[in-house]
N, CA, C and O atoms as CSV, one atom per row, in Angstrom:
chain,resi,resn,atom,element,x,y,z
A,1,MET,N,N,0.676,-1.231,-0.055
A,1,MET,CA,C,0.127,-0.113,-0.050
A,1,MET,C,C,1.099,0.980,0.025
A,1,MET,O,O,2.265,0.789,0.369
A,2,SER,N,N,0.548,2.311,-0.347
A,2,SER,CA,C,0.927,3.424,-0.603
A,2,SER,C,C,0.944,4.086,0.661
A,2,SER,O,O,0.123,3.713,1.500
A,3,ASP,N,N,1.896,5.184,0.995
A,3,ASP,CA,C,1.975,5.982,2.075
A,3,ASP,C,C,1.028,6.761,2.531
A,3,ASP,O,O,0.997,7.172,3.691
A,4,GLN,N,N,-0.019,7.085,1.440
A,4,GLN,CA,C,-0.774,8.101,1.440
A,4,GLN,C,C,-2.377,7.047,1.936
A,4,GLN,O,O,-2.402,5.926,2.444
A,5,THR,N,N,-3.090,7.598,1.694
A,5,THR,CA,C,-4.402,6.632,2.219
A,5,THR,C,C,-4.501,5.927,1.037
A,5,THR,O,O,-4.516,6.425,-0.088
A,6,PRO,N,N,-4.603,4.183,1.455
A,6,PRO,CA,C,-4.963,3.496,0.241
A,6,PRO,C,C,-5.888,3.744,-0.290
A,6,PRO,O,O,-6.819,4.427,0.136
A,7,THR,N,N,-5.743,3.010,-1.751
A,7,THR,CA,C,-6.993,2.730,-2.434
A,7,THR,C,C,-8.165,1.410,-2.263
A,7,THR,O,O,-8.063,0.280,-1.784
A,8,GLY,N,N,-9.205,2.096,-2.847
A,8,GLY,CA,C,-10.174,0.448,-2.470
A,8,GLY,C,C,-9.552,-0.516,-2.842
A,8,GLY,O,O,-9.583,-1.479,-2.076
A,9,ALA,N,N,-8.726,-0.666,-4.175
A,9,ALA,CA,C,-8.236,-1.860,-4.896
A,9,ALA,C,C,-6.881,-2.178,-3.626
A,9,ALA,O,O,-6.740,-3.312,-3.167
A,10,GLU,N,N,-6.301,-1.428,-3.346
A,10,GLU,CA,C,-5.240,-1.723,-2.128
A,10,GLU,C,C,-5.911,-2.103,-1.400
A,10,GLU,O,O,-5.893,-3.333,-1.449
A,11,LEU,N,N,-6.843,-1.585,-0.364
A,11,LEU,CA,C,-7.467,-2.326,0.862
A,11,LEU,C,C,-7.975,-3.974,0.509
A,11,LEU,O,O,-8.034,-4.883,1.336
A,12,VAL,N,N,-8.289,-4.055,-0.841
A,12,VAL,CA,C,-9.234,-5.157,-0.882
A,12,VAL,C,C,-7.846,-6.350,-1.286
A,12,VAL,O,O,-7.845,-7.512,-0.881
A,13,THR,N,N,-6.862,-5.805,-2.060
A,13,THR,CA,C,-5.990,-6.768,-2.291
A,13,THR,C,C,-5.322,-7.538,-0.961
A,13,THR,O,O,-4.962,-8.714,-0.923
A,14,GLN,N,N,-5.252,-6.480,0.194
A,14,GLN,CA,C,-4.389,-6.960,1.311
A,14,GLN,C,C,-5.568,-7.722,2.339
A,14,GLN,O,O,-5.389,-8.593,3.190
A,15,PHE,N,N,-6.727,-7.095,1.944
A,15,PHE,CA,C,-8.063,-7.793,2.419
A,15,PHE,C,C,-7.921,-9.461,2.479
A,15,PHE,O,O,-7.715,-10.280,3.375
A,16,VAL,N,N,-8.174,-9.521,0.828
A,16,VAL,CA,C,-8.204,-11.190,0.301
A,16,VAL,C,C,-6.954,-11.905,0.867
A,16,VAL,O,O,-7.226,-12.922,1.504
A,17,ALA,N,N,-5.559,-11.570,0.763
A,17,ALA,CA,C,-4.277,-11.943,1.183
A,17,ALA,C,C,-4.143,-12.499,2.484
A,17,ALA,O,O,-3.690,-13.572,2.880
A,18,HIS,N,N,-4.829,-11.152,3.266
A,18,HIS,CA,C,-4.663,-11.816,4.842
A,18,HIS,C,C,-6.003,-12.059,5.806
A,18,HIS,O,O,-5.953,-12.031,7.036
A,19,SER,N,N,-7.031,-12.267,5.140
A,19,SER,CA,C,-8.296,-12.996,5.835
A,19,SER,C,C,-8.071,-13.931,6.498
A,19,SER,O,O,-7.277,-14.615,5.853
A,20,PRO,N,N,-8.303,-14.426,7.479
A,20,PRO,CA,C,-8.492,-15.574,7.981
A,20,PRO,C,C,-9.140,-16.977,7.578
A,20,PRO,O,O,-8.769,-18.148,7.489
A,21,PHE,N,N,-10.389,-16.184,7.370
A,21,PHE,CA,C,-11.207,-16.978,6.766
A,21,PHE,C,C,-11.257,-17.615,5.394
A,21,PHE,O,O,-11.660,-18.728,5.055
A,22,GLY,N,N,-10.673,-16.488,4.600
A,22,GLY,CA,C,-10.234,-16.734,3.171
A,22,GLY,C,C,-9.332,-17.451,2.725
A,22,GLY,O,O,-9.407,-18.396,1.940
A,23,VAL,N,N,-8.102,-16.815,3.438
A,23,VAL,CA,C,-6.863,-17.825,3.455
A,23,VAL,C,C,-7.391,-19.515,3.741
A,23,VAL,O,O,-7.106,-20.436,2.975
A,24,ARG,N,N,-8.166,-19.661,4.943
A,24,ARG,CA,C,-8.572,-21.002,5.159
A,24,ARG,C,C,-9.331,-21.811,4.231
A,24,ARG,O,O,-9.398,-23.039,4.167
A,25,ALA,N,N,-10.022,-20.722,3.357
A,25,ALA,CA,C,-11.255,-21.385,2.821
A,25,ALA,C,C,-10.326,-21.705,1.027
A,25,ALA,O,O,-10.791,-22.445,0.161
A,26,GLY,N,N,-8.998,-20.920,0.898
A,26,GLY,CA,C,-8.200,-21.182,-0.545
A,26,GLY,C,C,-8.855,-20.226,-1.375
A,26,GLY,O,O,-9.151,-20.517,-2.534
A,27,LEU,N,N,-9.093,-19.172,-0.908
A,27,LEU,CA,C,-9.648,-17.885,-1.834
A,27,LEU,C,C,-8.075,-16.914,-2.132
A,27,LEU,O,O,-7.280,-16.395,-1.349
A,28,SER,N,N,-8.122,-16.980,-3.394
A,28,SER,CA,C,-6.929,-15.591,-3.975
A,28,SER,C,C,-7.064,-14.989,-4.931
A,28,SER,O,O,-7.133,-15.624,-5.984
A,29,LEU,N,N,-7.146,-13.695,-4.956
A,29,LEU,CA,C,-7.200,-12.719,-6.054
A,29,LEU,C,C,-6.077,-12.647,-7.291
A,29,LEU,O,O,-4.852,-12.549,-7.210
A,30,GLU,N,N,-6.701,-12.709,-8.137
A,30,GLU,CA,C,-6.057,-13.134,-9.532
A,30,GLU,C,C,-5.770,-11.585,-10.305
A,30,GLU,O,O,-4.766,-11.370,-10.984
A,31,HIS,N,N,-6.800,-10.629,-10.067
A,31,HIS,CA,C,-6.849,-9.575,-10.822
A,31,HIS,C,C,-7.727,-8.939,-10.263
A,31,HIS,O,O,-8.687,-9.532,-9.772
A,32,ILE,N,N,-7.602,-7.497,-10.200
A,32,ILE,CA,C,-8.270,-6.155,-9.786
A,32,ILE,C,C,-8.079,-5.141,-10.747
A,32,ILE,O,O,-6.970,-4.747,-11.107
A,33,GLU,N,N,-9.299,-4.665,-11.216
A,33,GLU,CA,C,-9.365,-3.507,-12.160
A,33,GLU,C,C,-10.502,-2.533,-11.590
A,33,GLU,O,O,-11.366,-3.026,-10.865
A,34,PRO,N,N,-10.533,-1.099,-11.909
A,34,PRO,CA,C,-11.767,-0.486,-11.410
A,34,PRO,C,C,-13.221,-1.407,-11.965
A,34,PRO,O,O,-13.429,-2.040,-13.000
A,35,GLU,N,N,-13.674,-1.262,-11.313
A,35,GLU,CA,C,-15.185,-1.995,-11.354
A,35,GLU,C,C,-14.956,-3.627,-11.389
A,35,GLU,O,O,-16.088,-4.103,-11.468
A,36,LYS,N,N,-14.288,-4.359,-11.373
A,36,LYS,CA,C,-14.116,-5.913,-11.858
A,36,LYS,C,C,-12.888,-6.382,-10.943
A,36,LYS,O,O,-11.926,-5.721,-10.553
A,37,ALA,N,N,-13.222,-7.750,-10.717
A,37,ALA,CA,C,-12.208,-8.460,-10.077
A,37,ALA,C,C,-12.635,-9.815,-9.972
A,37,ALA,O,O,-13.798,-10.156,-9.757
A,38,VAL,N,N,-11.142,-10.991,-10.212
A,38,VAL,CA,C,-11.187,-12.229,-10.432
A,38,VAL,C,C,-10.747,-12.996,-9.375
A,38,VAL,O,O,-9.577,-12.758,-9.077
A,39,LEU,N,N,-11.169,-13.647,-8.861
A,39,LEU,CA,C,-10.908,-14.513,-7.493
A,39,LEU,C,C,-10.854,-15.983,-8.106
A,39,LEU,O,O,-11.383,-16.462,-9.109
A,40,ARG,N,N,-10.210,-16.399,-7.354
A,40,ARG,CA,C,-9.866,-18.132,-7.557
A,40,ARG,C,C,-10.419,-18.902,-6.014
A,40,ARG,O,O,-10.343,-18.255,-4.970
A,41,LEU,N,N,-10.903,-20.165,-6.021
A,41,LEU,CA,C,-11.199,-20.795,-5.137
A,41,LEU,C,C,-10.449,-22.255,-5.288
A,41,LEU,O,O,-10.903,-23.036,-6.124
A,42,ALA,N,N,-9.517,-22.567,-4.640
A,42,ALA,CA,C,-8.421,-23.663,-4.720
A,42,ALA,C,C,-9.281,-25.051,-4.329
A,42,ALA,O,O,-9.799,-25.238,-3.228
A,43,TYR,N,N,-9.316,-25.785,-5.217
A,43,TYR,CA,C,-9.991,-27.169,-4.637
A,43,TYR,C,C,-9.794,-27.830,-3.556
A,43,TYR,O,O,-8.852,-28.523,-3.941
A,44,SER,N,N,-9.941,-28.086,-2.677
A,44,SER,CA,C,-9.399,-29.161,-1.785
A,44,SER,C,C,-10.829,-29.777,-1.449
A,44,SER,O,O,-11.959,-29.345,-1.671
A,45,GLU,N,N,-10.255,-31.256,-0.667
A,45,GLU,CA,C,-11.518,-31.710,-0.074
A,45,GLU,C,C,-12.185,-30.965,1.177
A,45,GLU,O,O,-13.237,-31.471,1.568
A,46,GLU,N,N,-11.643,-29.643,1.976
A,46,GLU,CA,C,-12.036,-29.282,2.592
A,46,GLU,C,C,-13.362,-28.539,2.364
A,46,GLU,O,O,-14.198,-28.426,3.261
A,47,VAL,N,N,-13.556,-27.928,0.860
A,47,VAL,CA,C,-14.615,-27.193,0.393
A,47,VAL,C,C,-15.495,-28.314,-0.436
A,47,VAL,O,O,-16.053,-27.981,-1.481
A,48,THR,N,N,-15.584,-29.506,0.017
A,48,THR,CA,C,-16.515,-30.751,-0.947
A,48,THR,C,C,-17.733,-30.917,0.369
A,48,THR,O,O,-17.740,-30.635,1.567
A,49,THR,N,N,-18.462,-31.374,-0.349
A,49,THR,CA,C,-19.913,-31.754,0.065
A,49,THR,C,C,-20.152,-33.211,0.425
A,49,THR,O,O,-20.763,-33.582,1.427
A,50,PHE,N,N,-19.519,-34.126,-0.647
A,50,PHE,CA,C,-19.128,-35.421,-0.389
A,50,PHE,C,C,-18.446,-35.718,-1.813
A,50,PHE,O,O,-18.197,-34.834,-2.633
A,51,GLY,N,N,-18.265,-36.639,-1.934
A,51,GLY,CA,C,-16.929,-37.250,-3.267
A,51,GLY,C,C,-16.070,-35.696,-3.597
A,51,GLY,O,O,-15.651,-34.989,-2.680
A,52,ASP,N,N,-15.926,-35.371,-4.959
A,52,ASP,CA,C,-15.457,-34.385,-5.203
A,52,ASP,C,C,-16.308,-33.079,-5.832
A,52,ASP,O,O,-15.874,-32.239,-6.622
A,53,VAL,N,N,-17.519,-33.154,-5.301
A,53,VAL,CA,C,-18.384,-31.887,-5.199
A,53,VAL,C,C,-18.422,-30.706,-4.394
A,53,VAL,O,O,-18.718,-30.691,-3.199
A,54,ILE,N,N,-18.071,-29.589,-5.183
A,54,ILE,CA,C,-17.790,-28.636,-4.198
A,54,ILE,C,C,-19.273,-27.931,-3.284
A,54,ILE,O,O,-20.366,-27.798,-3.833
A,55,HIS,N,N,-19.056,-27.630,-2.139
A,55,HIS,CA,C,-20.143,-27.572,-1.615
A,55,HIS,C,C,-20.837,-26.131,-2.013
A,55,HIS,O,O,-20.172,-25.194,-2.455
A,56,GLY,N,N,-22.004,-26.087,-1.839
A,56,GLY,CA,C,-22.604,-24.506,-2.424
A,56,GLY,C,C,-22.198,-23.648,-1.558
A,56,GLY,O,O,-21.838,-22.589,-2.071
A,57,GLY,N,N,-22.128,-23.699,-0.557
A,57,GLY,CA,C,-21.498,-22.862,0.392
A,57,GLY,C,C,-20.245,-21.990,0.342
A,57,GLY,O,O,-20.145,-20.774,0.509
A,58,ALA,N,N,-19.143,-23.074,0.022
A,58,ALA,CA,C,-18.026,-22.449,-0.637
A,58,ALA,C,C,-17.895,-21.780,-1.834
A,58,ALA,O,O,-16.973,-21.058,-2.213
A,59,ILE,N,N,-19.380,-22.239,-2.639
A,59,ILE,CA,C,-19.167,-21.303,-3.874
A,59,ILE,C,C,-19.875,-20.019,-3.203
A,59,ILE,O,O,-19.178,-19.026,-3.413
A,60,ALA,N,N,-20.937,-19.746,-2.528
A,60,ALA,CA,C,-21.509,-18.461,-2.331
A,60,ALA,C,C,-20.325,-17.595,-1.571
A,60,ALA,O,O,-20.122,-16.441,-1.948
A,61,THR,N,N,-19.652,-18.085,-0.644
A,61,THR,CA,C,-18.357,-17.566,0.027
A,61,THR,C,C,-17.466,-16.937,-1.407
A,61,THR,O,O,-17.206,-15.734,-1.380
A,62,LEU,N,N,-17.106,-17.586,-2.379
A,62,LEU,CA,C,-16.296,-16.811,-3.272
A,62,LEU,C,C,-17.006,-15.948,-4.176
A,62,LEU,O,O,-16.314,-15.232,-4.900
A,63,ALA,N,N,-18.461,-15.870,-4.286
A,63,ALA,CA,C,-19.275,-15.166,-5.036
A,63,ALA,C,C,-19.012,-14.042,-4.210
A,63,ALA,O,O,-18.374,-13.148,-4.767
A,64,ASP,N,N,-19.379,-13.827,-2.868
A,64,ASP,CA,C,-19.422,-12.712,-1.970
A,64,ASP,C,C,-18.089,-12.222,-1.713
A,64,ASP,O,O,-18.144,-11.082,-1.251
A,65,VAL,N,N,-16.973,-12.634,-1.834
A,65,VAL,CA,C,-15.813,-12.114,-1.641
A,65,VAL,C,C,-15.508,-11.551,-3.175
A,65,VAL,O,O,-14.871,-10.503,-3.285
A,66,ALA,N,N,-15.878,-12.119,-4.125
A,66,ALA,CA,C,-15.271,-11.697,-5.335
A,66,ALA,C,C,-16.036,-10.356,-5.329
A,66,ALA,O,O,-15.446,-9.281,-5.431
A,67,ALA,N,N,-17.498,-10.475,-5.195
A,67,ALA,CA,C,-18.212,-8.992,-5.416
A,67,ALA,C,C,-17.637,-7.737,-4.193
A,67,ALA,O,O,-17.771,-6.515,-4.263
A,68,THR,N,N,-17.120,-8.381,-3.347
A,68,THR,CA,C,-16.612,-7.200,-2.518
A,68,THR,C,C,-15.404,-7.071,-2.766
A,68,THR,O,O,-14.828,-6.293,-2.005
A,69,ALA,N,N,-14.626,-7.665,-3.758
A,69,ALA,CA,C,-13.528,-7.320,-4.384
A,69,ALA,C,C,-13.883,-5.633,-5.434
A,69,ALA,O,O,-13.628,-4.430,-5.384
A,70,ALA,N,N,-14.556,-6.554,-6.222
A,70,ALA,CA,C,-15.417,-5.497,-7.161
A,70,ALA,C,C,-15.959,-3.971,-6.746
A,70,ALA,O,O,-15.900,-2.884,-7.320
A,71,ALA,N,N,-16.490,-4.398,-5.526
A,71,ALA,CA,C,-17.025,-3.243,-5.168
A,71,ALA,C,C,-16.189,-2.245,-4.537
A,71,ALA,O,O,-16.661,-1.127,-4.329
A,72,TRP,N,N,-15.027,-2.519,-4.218
A,72,TRP,CA,C,-13.737,-2.097,-3.527
A,72,TRP,C,C,-12.795,-1.569,-4.507
A,72,TRP,O,O,-11.949,-0.701,-4.294
A,73,SER,N,N,-12.991,-2.085,-5.435
A,73,SER,CA,C,-11.786,-1.608,-6.657
A,73,SER,C,C,-12.025,-0.514,-7.278
A,73,SER,O,O,-11.218,-0.226,-8.162
A,74,ALA,N,N,-13.179,0.433,-7.032
A,74,ALA,CA,C,-12.808,1.560,-7.664
A,74,ALA,C,C,-13.190,2.711,-6.726
A,74,ALA,O,O,-13.336,3.901,-7.006
A,75,ALA,N,N,-13.346,1.950,-5.295
A,75,ALA,CA,C,-13.852,2.615,-4.536
A,75,ALA,C,C,-12.855,4.259,-3.915
A,75,ALA,O,O,-11.749,4.513,-4.392
A,76,GLU,N,N,-13.480,5.118,-2.904
A,76,GLU,CA,C,-12.462,6.010,-2.834
A,76,GLU,C,C,-12.689,5.974,-1.428
A,76,GLU,O,O,-13.765,6.316,-0.937
A,77,VAL,N,N,-11.768,5.593,-0.797
A,77,VAL,CA,C,-11.249,5.450,0.989
A,77,VAL,C,C,-11.441,7.022,1.447
A,77,VAL,O,O,-11.310,8.020,0.739
A,78,SER,N,N,-11.786,6.945,2.824
A,78,SER,CA,C,-11.762,8.067,3.830
A,78,SER,C,C,-12.193,7.875,4.948
A,78,SER,O,O,-13.398,7.702,5.132
A,79,GLY,N,N,-11.333,7.865,5.900
A,79,GLY,CA,C,-11.722,7.485,6.947
A,79,GLY,C,C,-11.235,5.560,7.352
A,79,GLY,O,O,-10.384,4.937,6.718
A,80,ALA,N,N,-11.881,5.116,8.279
A,80,ALA,CA,C,-11.590,3.574,8.667
A,80,ALA,C,C,-12.795,3.035,7.518
A,80,ALA,O,O,-13.985,3.342,7.580
A,81,PRO,N,N,-12.262,2.299,6.635
A,81,PRO,CA,C,-13.025,1.578,5.778
A,81,PRO,C,C,-13.818,0.758,6.198
A,81,PRO,O,O,-13.383,0.037,7.096
A,82,ARG,N,N,-14.963,0.578,5.838
A,82,ARG,CA,C,-16.259,-0.003,6.361
A,82,ARG,C,C,-17.353,-0.841,5.275
A,82,ARG,O,O,-18.069,-0.031,4.685
A,83,GLY,N,N,-17.538,-1.826,5.018
A,83,GLY,CA,C,-18.330,-2.539,4.244
A,83,GLY,C,C,-18.703,-3.933,4.590
A,83,GLY,O,O,-17.957,-4.767,5.103
A,84,ALA,N,N,-19.910,-4.083,4.260
A,84,ALA,CA,C,-20.698,-5.120,4.626
A,84,ALA,C,C,-21.618,-5.803,2.973
A,84,ALA,O,O,-21.831,-5.033,2.037
A,85,THR,N,N,-21.976,-7.070,2.928
A,85,THR,CA,C,-22.934,-7.664,2.014
A,85,THR,C,C,-24.208,-7.428,2.830
A,85,THR,O,O,-24.401,-7.736,4.006
A,86,VAL,N,N,-25.188,-6.712,1.820
A,86,VAL,CA,C,-26.509,-6.689,2.308
A,86,VAL,C,C,-27.574,-7.550,1.448
A,86,VAL,O,O,-28.779,-7.671,1.670
A,87,GLY,N,N,-26.946,-8.011,0.598
A,87,GLY,CA,C,-27.794,-9.449,-0.213
A,87,GLY,C,C,-26.896,-9.963,-0.968
A,87,GLY,O,O,-25.916,-9.406,-1.461
A,88,LEU,N,N,-27.351,-11.397,-1.088
A,88,LEU,CA,C,-26.727,-12.377,-1.770
A,88,LEU,C,C,-27.841,-13.246,-2.226
A,88,LEU,O,O,-28.701,-13.583,-1.412
A,89,THR,N,N,-27.906,-13.734,-3.771
A,89,THR,CA,C,-28.603,-14.322,-4.430
A,89,THR,C,C,-27.426,-15.131,-5.185
A,89,THR,O,O,-26.358,-14.667,-5.586
A,90,VAL,N,N,-27.935,-16.569,-5.285
A,90,VAL,CA,C,-26.530,-17.535,-6.032
A,90,VAL,C,C,-28.115,-18.349,-6.295
A,90,VAL,O,O,-29.134,-18.524,-5.627
A,91,ASP,N,N,-27.530,-18.780,-7.952
A,91,ASP,CA,C,-28.205,-19.554,-8.671
A,91,ASP,C,C,-26.968,-20.405,-9.078
A,91,ASP,O,O,-25.888,-20.001,-9.509
A,92,TYR,N,N,-27.376,-21.672,-8.844
A,92,TYR,CA,C,-26.354,-22.855,-9.095
A,92,TYR,C,C,-26.799,-23.448,-10.236
A,92,TYR,O,O,-27.994,-23.746,-10.223
A,93,LEU,N,N,-26.171,-23.708,-11.237
A,93,LEU,CA,C,-26.308,-24.075,-12.782
A,93,LEU,C,C,-25.962,-25.364,-12.775
A,93,LEU,O,O,-26.626,-26.154,-13.447
A,94,GLY,N,N,-25.027,-25.739,-12.129
A,94,GLY,CA,C,-24.707,-27.241,-12.147
A,94,GLY,C,C,-23.645,-27.504,-11.218
A,94,GLY,O,O,-23.499,-26.628,-10.367
A,95,ALA,N,N,-22.862,-28.489,-11.162
A,95,ALA,CA,C,-22.250,-29.288,-10.067
A,95,ALA,C,C,-20.747,-28.727,-10.239
A,95,ALA,O,O,-19.956,-29.147,-11.084
A,96,ALA,N,N,-20.612,-28.206,-9.757
A,96,ALA,CA,C,-18.717,-28.204,-9.707
A,96,ALA,C,C,-17.790,-29.286,-9.219
A,96,ALA,O,O,-17.567,-29.503,-8.028
A,97,ARG,N,N,-17.295,-29.912,-10.177
A,97,ARG,CA,C,-16.605,-31.153,-9.325
A,97,ARG,C,C,-14.960,-31.184,-9.511
A,97,ARG,O,O,-14.561,-30.829,-10.620
A,98,GLY,N,N,-13.951,-31.579,-8.521
A,98,GLY,CA,C,-13.193,-31.768,-8.259
A,98,GLY,C,C,-11.903,-30.725,-9.176
A,98,GLY,O,O,-11.029,-31.198,-9.903
A,99,ARG,N,N,-12.068,-29.553,-8.939
A,99,ARG,CA,C,-11.118,-28.273,-9.657
A,99,ARG,C,C,-11.553,-27.171,-9.233
A,99,ARG,O,O,-12.741,-26.902,-9.052
A,100,ASP,N,N,-10.571,-26.418,-9.034
A,100,ASP,CA,C,-10.359,-24.849,-8.801
A,100,ASP,C,C,-11.823,-24.188,-9.508
A,100,ASP,O,O,-12.303,-24.491,-10.601
A,101,LEU,N,N,-12.212,-23.449,-8.764
A,101,LEU,CA,C,-13.534,-22.268,-9.338
A,101,LEU,C,C,-12.680,-20.891,-9.582
A,101,LEU,O,O,-11.768,-20.544,-8.833
A,102,ARG,N,N,-12.978,-20.376,-10.392
A,102,ARG,CA,C,-12.676,-18.849,-10.836
A,102,ARG,C,C,-14.328,-18.040,-10.668
A,102,ARG,O,O,-15.360,-18.402,-11.233
A,103,ALA,N,N,-14.186,-17.045,-9.861
A,103,ALA,CA,C,-15.582,-16.080,-9.919
A,103,ALA,C,C,-14.813,-14.650,-10.608
A,103,ALA,O,O,-13.773,-14.038,-10.367
A,104,GLU,N,N,-15.666,-14.538,-11.349
A,104,GLU,CA,C,-15.322,-13.245,-12.267
A,104,GLU,C,C,-16.737,-12.161,-11.929
A,104,GLU,O,O,-17.884,-12.482,-12.237
A,105,ALA,N,N,-16.346,-10.735,-11.186
A,105,ALA,CA,C,-17.423,-10.189,-10.798
A,105,ALA,C,C,-17.002,-8.875,-11.082
A,105,ALA,O,O,-15.934,-8.308,-10.852
A,106,GLN,N,N,-17.991,-8.514,-11.597
A,106,GLN,CA,C,-17.924,-6.663,-12.087
A,106,GLN,C,C,-19.337,-6.022,-11.471
A,106,GLN,O,O,-20.375,-6.675,-11.366
A,107,VAL,N,N,-19.192,-4.682,-11.099
A,107,VAL,CA,C,-20.089,-3.917,-11.116
A,107,VAL,C,C,-21.061,-3.307,-11.731
A,107,VAL,O,O,-20.797,-2.788,-12.815
A,108,LEU,N,N,-22.138,-3.236,-11.309
A,108,LEU,CA,C,-23.312,-3.247,-12.630
A,108,LEU,C,C,-23.749,-1.911,-12.547
A,108,LEU,O,O,-23.858,-1.281,-13.600
A,109,ARG,N,N,-24.065,-1.276,-11.281
A,109,ARG,CA,C,-24.214,-0.061,-10.792
A,109,ARG,C,C,-23.428,0.210,-9.905
A,109,ARG,O,O,-23.020,-0.823,-9.375
A,110,ARG,N,N,-22.831,1.487,-9.297
A,110,ARG,CA,C,-22.392,2.028,-8.491
A,110,ARG,C,C,-23.394,3.339,-7.524
A,110,ARG,O,O,-23.756,4.114,-8.408
A,111,GLY,N,N,-23.698,3.627,-6.777
A,111,GLY,CA,C,-24.598,4.484,-5.860
A,111,GLY,C,C,-23.277,5.194,-5.138
A,111,GLY,O,O,-22.115,4.990,-5.492
A,112,ARG,N,N,-23.660,6.000,-4.142
A,112,ARG,CA,C,-22.614,6.546,-3.335
A,112,ARG,C,C,-22.637,5.809,-2.604
A,112,ARG,O,O,-22.175,6.569,-1.754
A,113,SER,N,N,-22.788,4.736,-1.973
A,113,SER,CA,C,-22.752,3.786,-0.897
A,113,SER,C,C,-22.850,2.226,-1.085
A,113,SER,O,O,-22.221,1.342,-0.505
A,114,ILE,N,N,-23.843,2.137,-2.087
A,114,ILE,CA,C,-24.370,0.622,-2.629
A,114,ILE,C,C,-23.820,0.661,-3.757
A,114,ILE,O,O,-23.710,1.667,-4.457
A,115,CYS,N,N,-23.299,-0.824,-4.102
A,115,CYS,CA,C,-22.986,-1.137,-5.376
A,115,CYS,C,C,-23.504,-2.904,-5.534
A,115,CYS,O,O,-23.429,-3.857,-4.759
A,116,PHE,N,N,-24.008,-2.753,-6.852
A,116,PHE,CA,C,-24.780,-3.604,-7.483
A,116,PHE,C,C,-23.602,-4.603,-8.194
A,116,PHE,O,O,-22.723,-4.193,-8.952
A,117,CYS,N,N,-23.783,-5.931,-7.794
A,117,CYS,CA,C,-22.685,-6.590,-8.787
A,117,CYS,C,C,-22.944,-8.092,-9.083
A,117,CYS,O,O,-23.607,-8.879,-8.407
A,118,GLU,N,N,-22.322,-8.301,-10.163
A,118,GLU,CA,C,-22.976,-9.915,-10.819
A,118,GLU,C,C,-21.464,-10.577,-10.964
A,118,GLU,O,O,-20.481,-10.053,-11.487
A,119,VAL,N,N,-21.556,-11.759,-10.405
A,119,VAL,CA,C,-20.403,-12.474,-10.233
A,119,VAL,C,C,-20.748,-13.801,-10.998
A,119,VAL,O,O,-21.649,-14.548,-10.617
A,120,ASP,N,N,-19.963,-14.047,-12.113
A,120,ASP,CA,C,-20.104,-15.557,-12.970
A,120,ASP,C,C,-19.253,-16.615,-12.066
A,120,ASP,O,O,-18.110,-16.234,-11.812
A,121,ILE,N,N,-19.582,-17.714,-11.610
A,121,ILE,CA,C,-18.312,-18.640,-11.145
A,121,ILE,C,C,-18.356,-20.005,-12.158
A,121,ILE,O,O,-19.285,-20.722,-12.530
A,122,LEU,N,N,-17.172,-20.010,-12.370
A,122,LEU,CA,C,-16.759,-21.091,-13.355
A,122,LEU,C,C,-15.695,-21.946,-13.121
A,122,LEU,O,O,-14.665,-21.601,-12.541
A,123,ALA,N,N,-15.946,-23.202,-13.616
A,123,ALA,CA,C,-15.096,-24.131,-13.636
A,123,ALA,C,C,-14.415,-24.507,-14.967
A,123,ALA,O,O,-15.048,-25.063,-15.864
A,124,GLY,N,N,-13.085,-24.185,-15.077
A,124,GLY,CA,C,-12.832,-23.891,-16.413
A,124,GLY,C,C,-13.649,-22.961,-17.425
A,124,GLY,O,O,-13.715,-21.764,-17.145
A,125,ASP,N,N,-14.364,-23.495,-18.747
A,125,ASP,CA,C,-15.123,-22.740,-19.476
A,125,ASP,C,C,-16.776,-22.955,-18.797
A,125,ASP,O,O,-17.624,-22.075,-18.944
A,126,ASP,N,N,-17.031,-24.115,-18.129
A,126,ASP,CA,C,-18.290,-24.155,-17.587
A,126,ASP,C,C,-19.108,-23.295,-16.547
A,126,ASP,O,O,-18.656,-23.254,-15.402
A,127,LEU,N,N,-20.129,-22.685,-16.798
A,127,LEU,CA,C,-20.431,-21.967,-16.077
A,127,LEU,C,C,-21.305,-22.694,-14.778
A,127,LEU,O,O,-22.312,-23.370,-14.989
A,128,VAL,N,N,-20.855,-22.489,-13.661
A,128,VAL,CA,C,-21.597,-23.416,-12.701
A,128,VAL,C,C,-22.455,-22.867,-11.346
A,128,VAL,O,O,-23.015,-23.588,-10.521
A,129,ALA,N,N,-22.397,-21.348,-11.350
A,129,ALA,CA,C,-23.121,-20.528,-10.496
A,129,ALA,C,C,-23.197,-18.994,-11.219
A,129,ALA,O,O,-22.369,-18.532,-12.004
A,130,LYS,N,N,-24.387,-18.364,-10.743
A,130,LYS,CA,C,-24.155,-17.053,-11.114
A,130,LYS,C,C,-25.107,-16.464,-9.877
A,130,LYS,O,O,-26.190,-16.873,-9.459
A,131,ALA,N,N,-24.255,-15.318,-9.446
A,131,ALA,CA,C,-24.992,-14.312,-8.325
A,131,ALA,C,C,-25.059,-13.119,-8.540
A,131,ALA,O,O,-24.531,-12.595,-9.521
A,132,LEU,N,N,-25.703,-12.507,-7.678
A,132,LEU,CA,C,-25.932,-11.073,-7.865
A,132,LEU,C,C,-26.197,-10.783,-6.360
A,132,LEU,O,O,-26.974,-11.302,-5.558
A,133,VAL,N,N,-25.310,-9.800,-6.251
A,133,VAL,CA,C,-24.334,-9.439,-4.754
A,133,VAL,C,C,-24.905,-7.790,-4.485
A,133,VAL,O,O,-24.964,-7.162,-5.542
A,134,THR,N,N,-25.268,-7.113,-3.428
A,134,THR,CA,C,-25.372,-5.826,-2.923
A,134,THR,C,C,-24.372,-5.716,-2.004
A,134,THR,O,O,-24.104,-6.548,-1.137
A,135,TYR,N,N,-23.742,-4.523,-2.234
A,135,TYR,CA,C,-22.630,-4.468,-1.321
A,135,TYR,C,C,-22.917,-2.992,-0.821
A,135,TYR,O,O,-23.490,-2.196,-1.566
A,136,LYS,N,N,-22.441,-2.588,0.654
A,136,LYS,CA,C,-22.794,-1.262,0.896
A,136,LYS,C,C,-21.110,-0.898,1.633
A,136,LYS,O,O,-20.654,-1.459,2.629
A,137,LEU,N,N,-20.528,0.012,0.942
A,137,LEU,CA,C,-19.491,0.826,1.337
A,137,LEU,C,C,-19.703,1.873,2.062
A,137,LEU,O,O,-20.391,2.791,1.615
A,138,GLY,N,N,-19.088,1.930,3.453
A,138,GLY,CA,C,-19.335,3.103,4.016
A,138,GLY,C,C,-18.720,3.550,5.325
A,138,GLY,O,O,-18.995,4.656,5.791
């Protein structure tokens, strides 16, 4: 981070890298740019529900954190950064089995404090889930 007030992208980069839950879940930030973020969920037995099927809660976590990253990616930071997910809807389109997942999140609309984000969850080129996330910055 810079010596001055960090950018939203710098904050979220540090958050993803050091969040105890995110690290334990196997999340990593692959790419961030204004209004977009790409995260990865590393496949492991800890994120499965049975066999090699990835648990829906792990997929929802990936979507939530990806949307959080997209929301912060172009946010102006003043004072102590605060934020929270206020709405999360996930539609599961197919089983995610035995491999890393990628979340591609983008801000659809940004207000003064509310961001509406869309997240595609992919296993390779296969779309396995789609999420809409409402995130409040403040």
